[in-house]
C-alpha positions, -999 to 999 in steps of 0.1 A, spaced: -106 37 -309 -103 9 -283 -73 6 -260 -50 -22 -270 -50 -54 -247 -13 -48 -240 -21 -15 -222 -41 -11 -191 -52 20 -171 -43 22 -134 -78 28 -123 -103 12 -99 -131 12 -126 -147 -22 -129 -122 -36 -103 -140 -52 -73 -124 -40 -40 -111 -63 -13 -115 -50 22 -95 -62 53 -81 -51 87 -46 -57 101 -45 -90 120 -51 -85 158 -15 -94 167 -2 -66 145 -26 -38 153 -12 -11 175 -37 16 174 -70 27 158 -93 5 136 -78 9 102 -97 -5 72 -76 -14 41 -93 -14 7 -72 -29 -23 -81 -27 -60 -57 -54 -74 -54 -45 -111 -27 -68 -122 -18 -103 -108 8 -119 -130 37 -144 -123 44 -129 -88 39 -92 -99 9 -73 -85 -2 -38 -93 -31 -17 -80 -44 8 -57 -46 7 -19 -63 29 6 -62 28 44 -81 47 70 -62 59 101 -44 35 125 -11 19 132 2 -16 127 32 -38 126 46 -46 90 73 -70 78 81 -71 40 94 -102 23 85 -87 -11 98 -56 -30 73 -28 -34 72 5 -52 47 29 -39 35 63 -49 13 82 -24 -18 98 -42 -35 111 -11 -30 113 25 -2 111 52 14 81 66 45 74 86 67 43 80 90 36 111 118 10 109 128 -14 137 155 11 147 129 39 152 138 59 120 105 74 109 98 84 72 68 106 65 49 96 32 29 124 16 7 129 -16 32 131 -45 60 109 -27 74 77 -44 94 51 -24 106 17 -28 102 -8 2 128 -35 0 126 -70 13 136 -72 50 120 -39 59 102 -43 93 87 -18 116 53 -1 117 29 17 92 9 45 107 -18 63 87 -24 98 101 -47 109 72 -66 83 50 -38 73 26 -43 62 -10 -13 47 -29 -7 30 -62 17 0 -60 39 -25 -78 48 -55 -58 74 -82 -69 74 -114 -49 
C-alpha cells in the first residue's frame, strides 16, 4: 500500500545532499563539512537531516529550531560562556537570539525543524 501524499518519512533516501563549510569569518577551529538533506521547504518551515564533521564556528540564530541529535557529540556555547553538551538522543529548542559557538567533537547528525 503506497504512503499517502500527506505523510513523508524523515529520510535521506532520494534527497540530494547540500554540502558547505562555515564562512571563513565564522570558522574558529578545524575544517568542518556540513551536509544537509532538506526534506521539507514550505512557507518558512524547513525540516531535514544535517551532519557535520568536527570543528568549531560562530553561530547566531534569527530563526527558531528544534533539533534531535541522532549521532555524535557537539557543544553549544552561548555568548556568556555557558556550554551545553548535545549527545545522541538529546532534543533541544534553539530560540531566536541565541549567539555563540557550535563545536562538533564527534561527527554529529541531527534532524531538525526550522521556523523562520
